[in-house]
N, C-alpha and C positions, 0 to 999 in steps of 0.2 A: 518805252511802247512795251504792251503787253506782249507775252509770248504766243505762239499759235495754241499751245496746250492749255494756256489758262483761258484765252476768249473761247475755246471749244468748250472748256468746263463750265464758264459763266453763261454762255449761250445755251448751252443744253439745260442749265438749271432755270433760266429765265423762260423757256418753252415749257419744262415740267410744270414749274409753277403755276403759268396760265392754264396748263390742261389741269392741274389740281382744283383751280378755283374755277373754271367751267365745270368740272365734274361736280363739284359740290353745288354749284347754282343750279345745274340741270336737275340734281337730285331734289334741291328745295323745290323747284317748281313741279316737278313731277309728282312729289308725295303731297302736294296741294289737293290732288286730286280727289284723294278719300273724303277730306274735309268738303270739298266742294259739292261733290257728290250727295252726301248725307245731308248737306244745307239746300241741296236742290238749287244750287247758285250757278244756272248755265251761261249766265253772262261773262261770269268770272272763269267759267271752264273756258269759253271761247276766247277770253283775253290771256288766258295762261297758254294756249294752245300756240296763240301767235307770239307770245313772249318767247317760249321755249323755242321754236323755230328760228327765231332773230339771235340767240346766244352764241351759237356758235361762230357765226360771221365777225360777231363783236369781239370774241376772246381772241380769235386768230389774228384781228386787226391789232389789237393790244401786243400780241406776241410778237406780231411782225415789227410794229414800230419799236418795241423795245430791243429787237435783235439789230434792227438797221443803226439804231442809236450806239448800241453797244460796240459794233464792227465798224461803223463807218466807212473809210475808204476800202477796208479789206471785207467788205460784205459779201462780195463773190468769190472769196480765196478758197478754193474748193478744199485744199488742205484743212482749214479750219472746218468746214462743214462734214468733212470726212470724220473728223476727230469729234464733231460735236455729235454726229448720229451715233457713235460708238459709246459716248458716256451718255447720252439719253437713252440708249437702249437698257444701259444698266440701271438708271433711275426708274424706269418704268416696269423693269422685268417682273417685279414682285407684286404689281398691283393685278386685281382681277379683271380690271378693263384694259390689259396691257395692249390688245389689240386697237382698240379705238384711240388709245393713247399714241400708238405710232402712226396712225391715218391723221391725226392732229398735227402731227410733226410734218408729215407730208405736205399738209395744206399750207404750211408756211413756207416750206422749200420752194413748191411750185408757184407761188406768189413772186418770190423774190426772184427765182430764175427763169420764169415762163419757160419751164421745162418741155422742150418738144419729146415725145415718147417718155421714156423711163431713164434713171441714172440711179442704179442699184449702189453706187458709192456713196451718195448722199441723201438718198430717201428708203423708205421700207416697200421696195418694191413687193417682196414676200415678207412675211412677219419673220422676226428672228427667233420665234418660238412657236413655230408652225405646229410641231408634234407635241405640243403640251394638251394633254388629255382633259376632257372635262372631268370634274371630280366626280364621286360616286352619286348615282341617282338619289339614294336614300337621305343626302344630305340636302337636295334640293325639292324633294316632295314630300308630302304627309298622304300616308297609306290608311286606309279604312277597311275593316272587313266588310263584306257585304251582306252576311248573313239576314240583317235586317236593314233594308235600304234605306227606310225612313231615318233611323237612328244614326246611319252613317253619314248622310246627308244634313242632319242636325249638327253633327259633329264638324263637318265641312263650314257650315256657316258660322258656327261658334267661333272655330279656329281662324277664318278670315275675317273677323269681326263685325258681322253684318247682322245677326240673329237678333240682336236687339232692336234694330231699326226696322224690322218688317212687320208690316200691319197684319199679316195673317200668315203666319209662318207655318202654322200645322197644315192647313190647306195647300199652301205652296209646295211643301216637302211630299205631301201625299201625291200631288200631281206630278213632280219631277219624278219620284220614286216609280210611278207607273210608267212614266216615258223610258225610263232606264230598263224597267223590266221589259217592256215591249222590244226594244233594241236587243236585250238578250234572248229573248224568243228568237228573233229573226237569227240570231247567230247560233241558234240550236240548243240554248241552254234554257235552264226552268229557274236557275238563281243566278246570282251575281258573285262572283268570288271575292272582288276586291275593287275598291275605288281608290284612286290616288289624285291629288291635285298639287300644283304650285300654291304655295300658302301665301302668295300675294296676287291681289286683284287687278285685273285689266280694265283699265278706265278709258272712255272714249266717248266724247259728245255728252248725252245724258243718258248712256248705256255702262253698264258694269259688268265684268265676264270673270267666271272662275273656271279654270281650264285645267285640263289634266286628262285621265283615261280611266277606264273600267276593264275589268279582265272577267270573262264568262266563259266556260266551257274550254279553258285553255287559251282563248282567244282574246285581243286587247282592241279596243276602239276608242278613239277618242271621244271626250264629252266636254261639254262647256254649259255653265248655266248663266243664262243672260238675265240681268237684274234691272230693273227700272225704278225710277223713285217718283211715282206719281204722288198727287195730294193725298196725304194719309198715311204714307209710308213705304218702305221698300217693299217690292214684289218680286219674285221670281216669275220672269214674264215668258221664257221659252227656254227650251234644253235641244241643246246640237249634240248628235250623237253617231255622226259618220265623218270619215276623213274630208268628204266634198263640202259638208257643212261647216267643218271646221276650217278648212282652206278659204272659204267664202269669207268667213269671220277675219281673217287674216289678209283679206283681198289686196292688191295693188291700186284697188280704186277706192280704198279708204284712207281717211286721215289717221295719224299714228297713234298710238296708245300710249297714255301714261300708266306706266308700271315701275313701281320701285322694286329694282333689282341690283343686287349687288355683283353678281357674277354673269355679265352678258353673254359670255361664250358658251357657259353651261345651260342657260337657258334656252339659247338658240339652237343648241345640240338637242335638246330634249325636246323641244317643239317641232324641229327636224325629223326627229324619230316617230312623231304623230303624223307629220305630213312629208314623207320622203321625196314627194314630187316638186314641192316648192324649194326653191332655192333658198341657201343661206342667207344672201344677200338680200332677199325680200323680207326675211325674217329681221335681220337687222334693222331694215328700213320700218317695218311695221311697229318695231318697238321704239322708234324715235332716233334710232342712232343711222340717220340717212346718209351722213357721211363716209361712216364705214361701210354702210351697205353699198355705196357705189364702190368702195375699195374691193370688196368682196366680188361683185359683179365684172369689175376690170380683171380681177384674177381668173374667174370663171371663164371670161372671154377669152383671155390670152391662153389659158389652158385647152380650151377646145380648139383653138387654132393651132395650137402645138401638136394636137393628138387627131386632125382631121384633114380633110382636103378640101373643106367646103371654101366655096368663094362667095364673096360680098355679091349681092345682086339686087335688082330692081325689086321694091317689094310690091307684092299683090294688090291690084287695086287702081283706080283712076289718077293717073300722076296729079300732083297739088300744084296750084299756082304760085305757093309760097315756100313750099318745102321740096326738096329731093328726099325721099326715103326709101332706104335700101335695108337689107337684112341679110343674115346666114342662114340657108336651109335646116341645118341641125343646131340652132340656138335661137330659142323663141323671143328674141327681142326686135326692135325696128330702131334703126339708127336715124334720125331727121336732121337735115343740114339747110339751113335758111338759104335762099336764091338769092343772088345779087339783086335782081330785078323782078319784080311782080308782075305778072301778066293780067289783062284787063279780065273783070272789071275791079280788081283789087285795088283800093285807094289807102292803103296802109304801109306805115314804116318798118324797119328791122327793129326798131326799138320798142314801136308798139307790139310787134310780135313777143319779143322777149319779155314785155311788160306782162302780157296776157299769160305766160308761162309762170311767173312770179305771182301772179294772182291766184292761179289754180294751187300753186304750192302751199301758199299760206290759207287758203279757203277749204271750209268743208266740202269734201269731193263726193258726199252724199252716196258713194257706192257706183257713182255713174262717170267720174273723170279718172282717167287712167293717170297714174303719178309717173312724171317724167323725170329722169335724173340728168342733169347738166354735166357735161364733160367739156374739157378744155384741152387742146396739145395731145391728141391722140396719133399715134402713129401706126401704120401697117405697111405690110410689104406690098408692093404694088402688083405683084402676079397673084395676090390672092382676091383681086377685084376683076367681075366681069368686063371685058374690055369696053362694051358699050355703055355700062354704068359710069366707069372710070371716066370716059371721055364727057359724060354729060356733067359729073360732079366738077370736072376742070372747066368746064365751058358755063355752067350755070351757077357754079357757087365759087367761083375765082377768087372771092375775097376771103374765102374761108378755108379753100381746098387747095393744096400746092403738090405738085411731084417734084422731088428732089432724088434724081437718080433713081434708085430701085424702091424706093420710099414713100408713101402718100401721107402727109400731113394734114390733119385735120383740126384746124383752131378751134371749133366750136360744134358741139352737137347735142341733140337731145335723144336720150334711149328710154325706150318705153317697152313693155310687154308687147308682144306682137298678138293680135287678136283677127279675127277673119273680117274684113269690110262687109258692112251689113246688106250692101247691094249684092256682092258676091255671095253671101251667105241665102239670102233669099232666092237668087238666081239658082244656085245649085242644089237647094234642097226642095222648094216648092212646097206644096200641099200644107199639112197643118203644122209643119216646123217653120216654115215661111210666115204662117199667119200668127203663130205664137210669137216669132220675132218681132212682128209689126206691133203687135200689142204692146210688148215690153219696149220697144221703141218708144211709143206713146208715153209709157211709163217714166221713162228715161228723162224725156223733155220734161214732164211733170214733177219729178223727181229733182231736177235741177233748179227749177222754177221755185220750188218749196225750199229750197237752200241759197235763193236768192241769184243764180246765175240764169242768163239767157244765152243759149249757145250761139245764137247769130246765124251761121250757116247751117242749116237743119237737114241737108240734102243726105241722103242714106249713106253715101261714100265717106260721110265724115263720122259715123258711129262704127262700130264693130261689135262683133259677137265673141264671148269669153268662151273658154271650154267647158263653163258651167252653163251656158247658154243665155246668159245676161248680157243685155245691150248696153253698151258703155259707149262715152262720146271721148274723141282723141284730138280733133282738130280745133285749135284754140285761137287763132289768128282773129275771128271776128266774135270771140267770146266776150261777154261783158255783164255786167251787175245789173239786176232788174231796176235800181234805182237811176242807171243811165237812160233808162228807155223811156219812152212816151208812147204807149199803145193806143193806137187810135183806130177808130171805125173809119171805113173808106167814104168820103164825102159822096153824095148823090148829085148827078148833074141833068138838068132838063135839055140840055143839047146832046143829042145822039153823038155828035164829031167829039166831043171831049173823050170819051170812052176810046175812040181810035187814033188819038193822038198818040205820038211816039214819046212825048215827054208829058208828066202829070199836069193837068190843068189846074190843080190846088196846089199850095205851097207846102214844101215837106221840109222839116227841120232835121237837123244832124242825127238826133235821138229817136226818131219818128218811126215806129213800126206798126205795120198792119196786115194784122192776123189773118185776115180774110184772104190775103193773097198767098198764104203757107199752102193751101191746098193744089194751087196751081203749080208752085216752084217745087213741092216735094215730089212731084211727078208720080205719085201713086195712083194706080188705074186698075181697072177690073175688079177682082176679088180682093187682092190686098188694100185698095184704095176703101173698098165697102166694109172691110174689117176694121180699118183705122177708124173711119168715119162712126161706125158703131159704137167704140169704146172710147174714142178721144175727140169727139167734134168740138168739144169746147176749146180745143187748141186753137181753133179758127176764129175765135170770137175774143175781140179786144177786152170785152168786159171781164172775162175769166182770168185775163192777164194782169189786170189792172186789180181784180181782187187779190190775186196772188201776189201781186206787188204790194199792196196794201198789209197783207199779213206779214211778209217779211218786214215792213217798216215799222209794225207794230210790236216786232220781235217774237211774232208767233209762227217761229221757224218749226215745219214738220219735220223730225230727223228721221232719216231713212235707216232701218235697222238691218244687219246683215243676216237676216232669217225672214221665212214667210209665215203666213198664218198657220200652215200646217204644224209649224214646229211650236207654235205659242200654247201655252197650257189653258185650259179652259177651267177658270177658277170661279168661284161663286163668289 
């Protein structure tokens, strides 16, 4: 029989090898994005997006299987795992992605032990190297003098390797330089001192982004060049020049970037400097390191609990029939726990709900679907819960939530960024702000349709408003894809009693949808109803939905870009 130390050593090497192989494969898929973009191969980009999302679970399963085989009957011998953790830490400490490697190790321990709460002896509750500082910025970015902005931007495009693919580079450079000079003027400067960019391009969907910052009059502001590849060649389509615009580019409602980086810690630190209000967790997630983003989010949550007196409380808004939703006042996320039973008229199952969240995770979120992180085996002190909330969780979610002594264990929860429910937003603000939100609400429905998604339950309470004023959707239990729907016009009857019947007088299939009914169900009346009909009356027409459905089926998906027409360049 092998000794504990030998098993610990071999087990650590098994997991480290799996991590190395995963990281290599992740890099290969990620680096294909440049070729896909230059070839305008959008179907391949979509396939790579799904392939990369599936990699992590596949390699964790491989490592878990190998460790189970290696340890056999001693699988849960904690002394071995304590040694294994120490050996593994030594194996990955020199890697530039050591934090991500530690999270990978945790993924395996939590599968094997079904750990409730955390166990610092066998997992990395905090990094073994938390004080490792990012390397010098000069190693990370490329800087350009700003006296001649056009020439500086030309050098940027050359260095990122996209200048030769541009169809009208001179016009684009002139337009982009004017936009940067306009921003400098807003900052009180007549010239730009310098421009610096990360030398790797951020690819997502059919867009590509060069990101960095510019300095003028001793002040800095984030900048991003947004590039598209229409027929004819690559173009600079838009320029983003403020922190808010930059934050929207890295929004939690967007799919993850494909960006080739060797030092994730340093890149996240740099981006966080440009967007200090955005969590490090969100930045890791936006770069495709969603599992480590979850780790960072959990650490931030526990840090908040340790340094505040906040209590978990019921989230604002109409209580859901499928989820119990709660939050912390000083921590802008919500926790969603599936109820044991769903109230009428819901006719779905727990598995169906979880399947919908998996669909959203793998799908293009079009800037309108809130990213949800799935957590298992969370534990919190019972006295951190509002008593009424805790009673509700224990009664309505008894399959998932249990109280053991002074601790509350939550077996499964989704964690999302907190937004203001749309129904509350229009009630609180009224006037022009409410009208603008209702117009964007219609745009959100159409953007989802353009990406192949039918939200299902389109009541205002299921949508929210971000701090940037953008309307997003967050209730996924009835969400489906357009190809699963049959959009029908309501049949006409000659019998006046048919319209008064409690049940439809005509047959209705499981996927049938009648858009004419939306106007009644949405509950928009008065001025808001008028505004919605003025801008989005086509949402009430079956023919419009069938047209959107056909465009998606034909592969003609309209991508929703993270910038407005105001940010786009006017090019000849």
